[in-house]
PAZAPA-4460 file (N, C-alpha, C; in steps of 0.05 Angstrom, whole numbers, plus 32768, in hexadecimal, padded with zeros to 4 digits):
% residues 257
    n_x    n_y    n_z   ca_x   ca_y   ca_z    c_x    c_y    c_z   seq   type   mol
   800F   7FE7   8006   8000   7FFF   8002   8013   8019   8003     1      M     A
   800A   8030   7FEC   8018   8043   7FEE   8014   8059   800A     2      A     A
   802C   805C   800F   802D   806D   8027   8016   808B   8025     3      Q     A
   800D   808F   8038   7FF7   80A7   8032   8008   80C3   802F     4      A     A
   7FFD   80D2   8024   800C   80EC   8022   8011   80FB   8037     5      K     A
   8022   810D   8038   801F   8119   8054   8010   8136   804F     6      P     A
   8001   8143   8068   7FF0   8150   8065   7FFA   816D   8061     7      L     A
   8015   8173   806A   801E   818A   8066   803E   8183   805E     8      V     A
   803E   818E   8049   805C   818C   803B   8062   81AA   8030     9      E     A
   807F   81B5   8036   808E   81CB   8033   80A5   81C5   8027    10      A     A
   80AC   81D4   8012   80C1   81CE   8003   80CF   81ED   7FFF    11      F     A
   80EA   81EC   8002   80F5   8209   8001   80EE   8220   800A    12      G     A
   80E1   8224   8022   80D3   823B   8025   80EA   824D   802F    13      L     A
   80E6   8265   8026   80FD   8287   802A   80EB   8295   8034    14      T     A
   80EE   829F   8046   80DD   82B8   804B   80F1   82D4   8056    15      K     A
   80F6   82EE   804A   80FD   82FB   8054   80F0   8315   805C    16      T     A
   80FD   8324   806E   80EE   833C   8075   8107   8357   807B    17      F     A
   8106   8363   8063   8120   8374   8065   813D   8365   8062    18      G     A
   8149   836C   8072   8166   835C   8073   8164   8344   8080    19      T     A
   814E   8340   8090   814D   8322   80A0   8141   830B   808A    20      L     A
   814B   82F8   8090   8142   82DA   8082   8136   82CF   8097    21      R     A
   811B   82CD   8098   810B   82C0   80B0   810A   82A7   80A4    22      A     A
   8103   8298   8092   8107   827E   8082   811F   827B   8073    23      L     A
   812D   826B   8076   8141   8262   805C   8140   8246   805B    24      D     A
   812F   8241   803C   8134   8227   802E   812A   8211   8045    25      D     A
   8113   821A   8053   8101   8206   805D   80FB   81EC   8056    26      V     A
   80F6   81D6   8058   80E9   81BF   8050   80DF   81B1   8066    27      A     A
   80C7   81A7   8064   80B5   81A2   807F   809D   818B   8070    28      L     A
   809E   8172   8081   8087   815E   8074   8079   8159   8092    29      S     A
   8062   8158   8090   8052   8154   80AB   803B   8139   809F    30      V     A
   8041   8121   80A7   802B   810E   80A4   8010   811A   80B0    31      P     A
   7FFA   810D   80A5   7FDE   810F   80B0   7FE0   8106   80CF    32      R     A
   7FDB   810C   80E0   7FCD   8105   80FB   7FEF   810A   8112    33      G     A
   8004   811A   80FE   801E   811F   8112   8016   8136   8120    34      E     A
   8028   8130   813A   8024   814F   814D   8047   8157   8148    35      V     A
   8047   816F   813D   8065   817A   812F   806D   8191   814A    36      L     A
   807F   8191   8159   8088   81A1   8168   80A1   81B9   8161    37      C     A
   80A2   81D2   815D   80B3   81E0   8151   80BB   81EB   816F    38      I     A
   80D3   81EC   8172   80E3   81FE   8183   80F8   8209   8178    39      I     A
   8100   8217   8188   811A   8228   817B   8117   824B   8189    40      G     A
   812E   825A   8187   8130   8273   8197   811B   8284   8182    41      P     A
   811B   829A   8195   8104   82AE   8186   8117   82B9   816F    42      S     A
   810A   82BE   8157   8116   82C7   813E   8123   82AE   8133    43      G     A
   811C   829E   8136   811F   8285   8127   8113   8280   8111    44      S     A
   80FE   828A   8104   80E8   8286   80F8   80D5   826D   80FC    45      G     A
   80D0   826A   8118   80B4   8258   8118   809C   8267   8110    46      K     A
   8096   827D   811C   8080   8286   8118   807E   828F   80F8    47      S     A
   8092   8291   80EE   8090   829B   80D0   8086   8286   80BB    48      T     A
   8094   826D   80C9   808D   8254   80B7   806A   8249   80C0    49      L     A
   8063   8250   80D1   804C   824A   80D7   8036   825D   80C7    50      L     A
   803E   827C   80C6   802C   8290   80BB   802B   828B   809F    51      R     A
   8045   827A   8091   8043   8274   8077   8034   825D   8070    52      C     A
   8036   8248   8085   801F   8234   807F   8006   8237   8081    53      L     A
   7FFC   8251   808B   7FE7   8257   8090   7FDB   826E   807A    54      N     A
   7FEF   8276   8068   7FE9   8289   8053   7FE5   829E   805D    55      Q     A
   7FF3   82A0   8078   7FEB   82C8   8082   8007   82D3   8075    56      I     A
   8019   82CA   8075   8034   82CF   8068   803A   82C1   804A    57      E     A
   803A   82CB   8037   8043   82BE   801A   8063   82B9   801E    58      R     A
   8071   82A5   8017   808F   829C   8017   809B   82A9   8003    59      P     A
   80AC   82B9   7FFF   80BF   82C2   7FE7   80C5   82AB   7FD4    60      D     A
   80CD   8294   7FDD   80D0   8278   7FCA   80CA   8267   7FD8    61      A     A
   80C7   824F   7FCB   80B7   8237   7FD5   8098   8233   7FD5    62      G     A
   8094   8217   7FDC   807B   8211   7FCE   806F   81FE   7FED    63      L     A
   8057   81FE   7FF4   804B   81FC   8007   8032   81E1   8000    64      I     A
   802D   81D1   8007   8018   81C2   7FF9   800D   81B3   8016    65      L     A
   7FF3   81B3   8018   7FDD   81B4   802E   7FCB   819F   8025    66      I     A
   7FC8   818C   802F   7FB8   8175   8023   7FBD   8169   800A    67      D     A
   7FCC   816D   7FFB   7FD3   816D   7FDD   7FCF   8182   7FD3    68      Q     A
   7FBF   81A2   7FDE   7FBE   81AE   7FCA   7FD5   81C6   7FCE    69      E     A
   7FD5   81D5   7FB5   7FEE   81E5   7FB5   7FEA   81FE   7FC6    70      L     A
   7FF3   8209   7FDF   7FE9   8220   7FEC   7FEB   823B   7FD9    71      A     A
   7FDB   8247   7FD5   7FE2   8264   7FCC   7FE3   826B   7FAF    72      G     A
   7FE1   824F   7FA3   7FE8   8252   7F87   7FDA   8239   7F79    73      Y     A
   7FD4   8248   7F5C   7FCD   822D   7F4B   7FDA   8226   7F34    74      R     A
   7FE0   8209   7F27   7FEA   8205   7F17   7FE1   8203   7EFE    75      R     A
   7FF0   820C   7EEA   7FE7   820D   7ECA   7FFD   8201   7EB5    76      D     A
   8000   81E8   7EBA   8014   81E5   7EA9   802C   81E0   7EBC    77      G     A
   8041   81F3   7EAE   805E   81EF   7EBE   805C   820A   7ECF    78      D     A
   8045   8223   7ED1   8046   8237   7ED8   8034   8240   7EF2    79      R     A
   8037   8248   7F09   802E   8250   7F20   8024   826C   7F1D    80      L     A
   8002   8267   7F24   7FF5   8288   7F23   7FEA   828A   7F43    81      Y     A
   7FF1   82A3   7F53   7FE4   82A8   7F6B   7FCC   82A7   7F6D    82      E     A
   7FBD   8299   7F80   7F9F   829B   7F82   7F9D   82B2   7F8E    83      L     A
   7F7C   82B5   7F8D   7F6E   82D6   7F92   7F6D   82CA   7FAF    84      D     A
   7F66   82EA   7FBE   7F67   82E9   7FD5   7F4A   82D1   7FDE    85      D     A
   7F3B   82CF   7FD5   7F20   82C2   7FD6   7F2A   82A3   7FDB    86      K     A
   7F3B   829F   7FC4   7F40   8282   7FC4   7F53   827E   7FDA    87      A     A
   7F6B   8290   7FE2   7F77   828C   7FF9   7F70   8287   8011    88      I     A
   7F51   8297   8013   7F40   8290   802A   7F37   827A   8030    89      A     A
   7F30   826B   801F   7F25   8255   8018   7F37   823B   8023    90      R     A
   7F53   823E   8013   7F64   8229   8025   7F6A   8227   8038    91      Q     A
   7F69   8249   8047   7F78   824B   8062   7F63   823D   8076    92      R     A
   7F45   823E   806C   7F36   8228   807E   7F40   820E   8084    93      L     A
   7F53   81FF   8077   7F5A   81E6   807B   7F6D   81E4   8092    94      A     A
   7F79   8201   80A1   7F88   8202   80B9   7F7C   820E   80CC    95      A     A
   7F70   820A   80E6   7F70   8217   80F9   7F86   8220   810A    96      G     A
   7F8B   823D   8110   7FA5   8249   8119   7F99   8259   8132    97      M     A
   7FAE   8252   814C   7FA7   825D   8163   7FC2   826C   816B    98      V     A
   7FC5   8281   8172   7FD5   8290   8175   7FDD   8296   818C    99      F     A
   7FF1   82A2   8194   7FFF   82AE   81AB   7FE4   82C7   81BD   100      Q     A
   7FD5   82D5   81B6   7FC8   82E5   81BE   7FAA   82D5   81B1   101      R     A
   7F96   82DC   81C1   7F7D   82C9   81B9   7F6D   82D6   81A4   102      F     A
   7F70   82EB   81A3   7F62   8304   818B   7F3D   82F5   8189   103      N     A
   7F3A   82F3   81A1   7F17   82EC   81A4   7F03   830B   819D   104      L     A
   7EF0   8308   8190   7EE6   831F   8191   7ED8   832A   81B0   105      F     A
   7ED8   833E   81B3   7ED0   8341   81CF   7EBB   834D   81D4   106      S     A
   7EAD   8359   81BB   7E8E   8354   81C0   7E7F   833F   81C5   107      H     A
   7E87   832A   81C1   7E79   8312   81B2   7E7E   8301   81CA   108      M     A
   7E67   82EF   81D9   7E6A   82D6   81E6   7E84   82C5   81E3   109      T     A
   7E89   82B6   81EE   7E96   82A1   81EA   7E8A   828B   81D2   110      V     A
   7E75   8289   81D2   7E65   827A   81C4   7E63   8282   81A7   111      L     A
   7E5F   829A   81A8   7E5D   82AD   818F   7E78   82A8   8188   112      Q     A
   7E89   82B3   8190   7EA6   82B2   8187   7EA6   8295   817D   113      N     A
   7EA5   827A   8181   7EA4   825E   8176   7E94   8265   8163   114      V     A
   7E79   8265   8162   7E68   8264   814D   7E70   8279   8133   115      M     A
   7E80   828A   8139   7E7E   82A3   8122   7E89   82A3   810C   116      E     A
   7E9F   828A   8108   7EB3   8286   80E7   7E99   8271   80E6   117      G     A
   7E93   8258   80EB   7E80   8246   80E0   7E6B   8253   80D1   118      P     A
   7E5B   8265   80E4   7E3C   8275   80D5   7E43   8287   80C4   119      V     A
   7E5F   829C   80C9   7E65   82AF   80B3   7E72   82A5   80A0   120      T     A
   7E81   8297   80A0   7E9A   8293   8089   7E8E   8273   8081   121      V     A
   7E80   826D   8088   7E7C   824D   807D   7E5E   824F   8073   122      L     A
   7E53   825C   8082   7E37   8262   8078   7E1C   8247   808A   123      R     A
   7E2C   823E   809C   7E1C   8225   80A5   7E07   822F   80B4   124      R     A
   7DF5   821E   80BD   7DDE   8229   80CC   7DE3   8228   80E9   125      R     A
   7DD5   823F   80F6   7DE5   8246   810E   7DD4   8232   811F   126      K     A
   7DBE   8224   8120   7DBB   8212   8138   7DC9   81FF   8134   127      A     A
   7DD4   81F4   811B   7DEA   81D4   811C   7DFB   81E0   8125   128      E     A
   7E0D   81F8   811F   7E1F   8209   812C   7E26   8204   814A   129      V     A
   7E0F   8212   814F   7E04   8214   8171   7E11   81FD   817A   130      R     A
   7E04   81E7   8175   7E08   81D0   8183   7E24   81C6   8187   131      Q     A
   7E34   81CB   816B   7E50   81C4   8165   7E62   81D5   8177   132      E     A
   7E5B   81F1   817B   7E6D   8201   8189   7E68   81F9   81AB   133      A     A
   7E4D   81F5   81B1   7E45   81E7   81D0   7E59   81D0   81CC   134      L     A
   7E5C   81C0   81C4   7E6A   81A8   81C3   7E83   81A8   81C3   135      D     A
   7E91   81BD   81B9   7EB0   81C1   81BD   7EB7   81D7   81CF   136      L     A
   7EA3   81E3   81D7   7EAE   81EC   81F7   7EAD   81E1   820A   137      L     A
   7E98   81CB   8204   7E9D   81B0   821D   7EB4   819F   8218   138      D     A
   7EBF   81A0   8200   7EDA   8192   8201   7EF2   81A0   820B   139      R     A
   7EED   81B7   820A   7F04   81CD   820F   7F04   81D6   8238   140      V     A
   7EEC   81CB   823F   7EE9   81CB   8258   7ED8   81ED   8258   141      G     A
   7ECE   81F0   824E   7EC4   820E   824B   7EA3   8210   8247   142      L     A
   7E9A   81F4   824F   7E76   81F8   8248   7E65   820C   825B   143      A     A
   7E75   8214   8270   7E62   8222   8284   7E66   8243   827F   144      D     A
   7E83   8246   8263   7E81   8265   8261   7E76   8271   8242   145      K     A
   7E66   8261   823B   7E5A   8260   8226   7E4F   8282   821E   146      A     A
   7E44   828A   822F   7E35   82A6   8237   7E4A   82B6   823E   147      G     A
   7E64   82B5   8245   7E74   82C6   8250   7E83   82D3   8239   148      A     A
   7E8A   82E8   8240   7EA2   82FB   822F   7EBA   82F7   8237   149      Y     A
   7EC7   8301   821D   7EE9   82F4   8221   7EF2   830A   8238   150      P     A
   7EE9   8320   8242   7EF3   8326   8258   7EF0   8323   8271   151      S     A
   7EE0   8313   8273   7ED7   8304   828D   7EE8   82E7   8292   152      Q     A
   7EFB   82E0   827C   7F09   82CC   827B   7F25   82C9   8285   153      L     A
   7F31   82B8   828B   7F4E   82B8   8290   7F5A   82B4   8278   154      S     A
   7F73   82BE   8274   7F85   82B6   825D   7F84   829E   8252   155      G     A
   7F85   828A   8265   7F87   8264   825E   7F6A   8266   8251   156      G     A
   7F54   826B   825C   7F39   8266   824F   7F30   8272   823A   157      Q     A
   7F3E   828D   8235   7F3E   829A   8217   7F4D   828E   8201   158      Q     A
   7F5E   827C   8208   7F71   8271   81F5   7F65   824E   81F3   159      Q     A
   7F54   8249   8203   7F48   822D   81FB   7F2C   8236   81EF   160      R     A
   7F1F   824E   81F4   7F0C   825B   81DF   7F17   8254   81C2   161      V     A
   7F2A   8260   81C1   7F3A   8264   81A7   7F3F   8251   819B   162      A     A
   7F49   8236   81AB   7F4C   821D   8197   7F30   8214   8195   163      I     A
   7F1C   8213   81AA   7F04   8210   819E   7EF7   8218   818A   164      A     A
   7EFB   8239   8181   7EF5   8248   816C   7F05   8242   8156   165      R     A
   7F1A   823E   814F   7F2B   822B   8141   7F23   8212   8130   166      A     A
   7F18   81FC   8146   7F10   81E4   8144   7EF2   81E4   8132   167      L     A
   7EE6   81FD   813D   7EC5   81F9   812E   7ECC   81FC   8117   168      A     A
   7EE4   820A   8105   7EE0   8206   80E9   7EEB   81F3   80DF   169      M     A
   7EF1   81D9   80EA   7EE9   81BB   80E4   7F0C   81BB   80D3   170      R     A
   7F20   81C1   80DD   7F3C   81C1   80CB   7F44   81AC   80CA   171      P     A
   7F51   81A4   80B5   7F62   8190   80B6   7F7E   818E   80C7   172      K     A
   7F8B   81A9   80CC   7F9D   81A7   80DB   7FA0   81C0   80EF   173      L     A
   7FA8   81C1   8101   7FAA   81CF   8115   7FC8   81E2   8118   174      M     A
   7FC9   81F9   8116   7FE6   81FC   811D   7FE4   8211   8135   175      L     A
   7FF6   8211   8145   7FFC   8220   8160   8010   822E   8163   176      F     A
   8013   824D   8168   8022   825B   8169   8026   8263   8184   177      D     A
   8039   8257   818C   803D   825A   81B0   8025   825E   81BD   178      E     A
   8017   824E   81BF   7FF8   8256   81C7   7FF7   825C   81E6   179      P     A
   800F   8253   81F4   8015   8257   8215   801F   8270   821D   180      T     A
   8033   8275   8208   8049   8292   8208   803A   82A8   8219   181      S     A
   8023   82B4   820F   8017   82C7   8221   8006   82C0   8237   182      A     A
   800A   82A8   8246   7FFA   82A0   825E   8014   82A1   8274   183      L     A
   7FFC   82AF   828D   800A   82A3   82AA   8012   8289   82AC   184      D     A
   8025   8282   82BB   802F   8267   82B9   8018   8255   82C8   185      P     A
   8008   825A   82D8   7FF6   824A   82E4   7FD8   8246   82CF   186      E     A
   7FD9   8252   82B7   7FCA   8251   82A2   7FCE   823D   828B   187      L     A
   7FE7   8237   8289   7FF9   8229   8270   7FEB   8211   8271   188      V     A
   7FF5   8205   828D   7FE2   81E1   828C   7FC3   81DC   827D   189      G     A
   7FB3   81EE   8286   7F97   81E8   827C   7F96   81ED   825D   190      E     A
   7FA8   81FE   824F   7FAB   8202   8233   7FB9   81E7   8228   191      V     A
   7FCE   81E3   8231   7FDC   81C7   8229   7FCD   81AC   822B   192      L     A
   7FB9   81A7   823E   7FA7   8195   823F   7F99   8191   822E   193      T     A
   7F8C   81A9   8226   7F79   81A2   8210   7F87   8199   81F3   194      V     A
   7F9B   81A9   81EE   7FB6   81A3   81D6   7FB8   8183   81DD   195      M     A
   7FBF   817D   81F6   7FC2   8159   81F4   7FAB   814B   81EB   196      R     A
   7F90   8155   81F7   7F7B   8149   81EC   7F77   8148   81CF   197      D     A
   7F79   8160   81CA   7F79   8161   81A8   7F87   814F   8199   198      L     A
   7FA6   814F   81A5   7FB8   813B   8194   7FAD   811A   8193   199      A     A
   7F9C   8116   81AA   7F94   80FD   81B0   7F7F   80F3   819A   200      A     A
   7F75   8102   818E   7F5B   80FF   817F   7F6C   80FD   8160   201      T     A
   7F87   80FE   815E   7F90   80FF   8143   7F93   8117   812F   202      G     A
   7F89   812F   8138   7F8B   8147   812F   7FAB   814E   812A   203      M     A
   7FAE   8158   810D   7FCB   8159   8108   7FD2   8176   8114   204      T     A
   7FE9   8179   8120   7FEF   8192   812F   8008   8198   812B   205      M     A
   8011   81B6   8124   802D   81BB   8124   8030   81D4   8139   206      I     A
   803B   81CC   814B   8037   81DF   8167   8055   81EF   8165   207      V     A
   805C   820B   8169   806E   8216   816E   806A   821F   8188   208      V     A
   8081   8215   819B   8086   8215   81BB   809E   8218   81C3   209      T     A
   809D   8222   81E1   80B5   8224   81F1   80B0   8204   81FE   210      H     A
   809A   8201   8207   8094   81ED   8219   809D   81D3   8210   211      E     A
   80B5   81CD   8219   80C3   81AE   8213   80B6   819F   8225   212      L     A
   80B0   8199   823B   80A0   8189   8247   8083   817B   822D   213      G     A
   8075   8192   822A   805C   818B   8214   8065   817A   81FA   214      F     A
   807E   8183   81EF   808A   817E   81D7   8090   815D   81E3   215      A     A
   80A4   815A   81F8   80AD   813C   8200   8093   812E   81FD   216      R     A
   807D   8134   820A   8066   8122   8214   805B   8122   81F6   217      E     A
   8054   8132   81E9   803A   8131   81D8   8046   812A   81B8   218      V     A
   805C   813D   81AC   8064   813E   819B   806C   8121   8187   219      A     A
   806C   811F   816D   8070   8107   8162   8092   8110   8158   220      D     A
   808F   8124   8151   80B0   812D   814D   80B3   814A   8154   221      R     A
   80CE   8150   8156   80D3   816B   815F   80E6   8173   8144   222      V     A
   80E6   8190   813F   80F3   819A   8133   80FD   81B5   8141   223      V     A
   8119   81B6   8141   8128   81CF   814C   812C   81DF   8135   224      F     A
   8128   81FA   8132   812E   820D   811E   8146   8226   812C   225      M     A
   8151   822D   811E   815E   8249   811E   816A   8252   8106   226      D     A
   816D   826D   8111   8174   8281   80F6   8165   827A   80DC   227      A     A
   8148   826E   80DD   8139   826C   80C3   813C   824F   80B2   228      G     A
   814A   823E   80CB   8152   8227   80BD   8148   820D   80CD   229      R     A
   813D   81FB   80C7   813B   81DD   80DA   815D   81D3   80DD   230      I     A
   8162   81D6   80F0   817C   81C6   80FD   8177   81A8   8103   231      V     A
   8167   81AB   810D   8166   8187   811D   8147   8181   8118   232      E     A
   8141   816F   810D   8123   8162   8115   8123   813D   8120   233      A     A
   8118   8136   812A   810E   811B   8131   80FB   8116   8142   234      G     A
   8101   80FE   8151   80EB   80FB   816C   80F5   8104   8186   235      P     A
   80E2   810E   8193   80E7   8120   81A7   80FC   8112   81BB   236      P     A
   80FF   80FC   81BE   810C   80F0   81D0   812D   80F3   81C7   237      E     A
   812D   80F8   81AE   8146   80F8   81A1   814C   8117   81A1   238      R     A
   813F   8128   8195   8146   8142   818F   8148   8153   81B2   239      V     A
   8134   814B   81C3   8138   8158   81DE   8149   8148   81EE   240      L     A
   814C   8133   81EF   815F   8128   8200   8178   8123   81F9   241      S     A
   8181   811B   81E0   819A   811B   81D0   81A0   8125   81B6   242      N     A
   8198   813E   81BA   819A   8151   8198   81BC   8148   8192   243      P     A
   81BA   8149   8177   81D6   8142   8165   81E3   815E   8163   244      Q     A
   81D2   8170   8161   81DF   818B   8154   81E3   819D   816D   245      E     A
   81FE   81AF   8171   8201   81BE   8184   81EF   81D2   818E   246      E     A
   81E5   81D9   8177   81D0   81F6   8177   81B8   81EC   8186   247      R     A
   81AC   81D7   817A   819A   81C3   8191   819D   81C5   81B7   248      T     A
   81B4   81B4   81B1   81C0   81B9   81CA   81BA   81CE   81DF   249      R     A
   81C9   81E0   81CD   81CE   81FB   81DF   81B3   8208   81EA   250      N     A
   819E   8203   81D7   8182   8215   81DA   8172   8202   81ED   251      F     A
   8176   81EE   81EE   816B   81DE   8204   816E   81D8   8221   252      I     A
   8193   81E1   821F   819C   81E6   8235   818F   81FD   8245   253      A     A
   818F   8217   8232   8183   822E   823B   816F   822A   8247   254      A     A
   8157   821D   8230   813C   821F   823D   8139   8212   825B   255      V     A
   8144   81FB   825F   8147   81ED   8275   8159   81F3   8290   256      L     A
   8165   8206   8285   8178   820F   82A0   8163   822C   82AF   257      S     A
***
């Protein structure tokens, strides 16, 4: 039997901002159902990689395939043509993204925040979406907060709402950009618990994180990035406990010190 195609593939991704080369010829392949954790120092290109995968940023060079669909372009023979904004917005629905900051609509209740995308973007029926949204809030442990407003929630609760909101769009892939970095230390655990539970369902996840314990426990594979390049990749027990590259060893020692 032929091996299943990866859900995410990236080839030769390069992205510059002025004189800064944020991504430098990055290649990545993520099988369906894998949890991939990306670690590395600030400015190493981790968030830029996620933003390119979700087409928030367009790479200067390289190609991305999400579920075998070319991201941001259509191919006609040997030529590529950029997609328009509407087509890119449709492609972007394949990936749910959770940011450092929660970006909830402050004037909407928790339930309305989770329902907004499916109703407004996907044009689904409110009654159907409402029940799914309530189920998702129960899944992230916030069934009792459906009528609350974001200002009435802790940071950890707001981030869990953001996860439920992303899942409400029924994505094939979840992208997490340091989802606990803006939280007080005592609130980190509740968000990581939701992410562990999500990983256990078989959701494909790419997680940029400094939480090495989470990466060690949940990741199928860990990637270490530095200066816009993938320096090392492999199973968490090898990359985190027995890294082969000196730069990886130094970074892990600094984080754990």
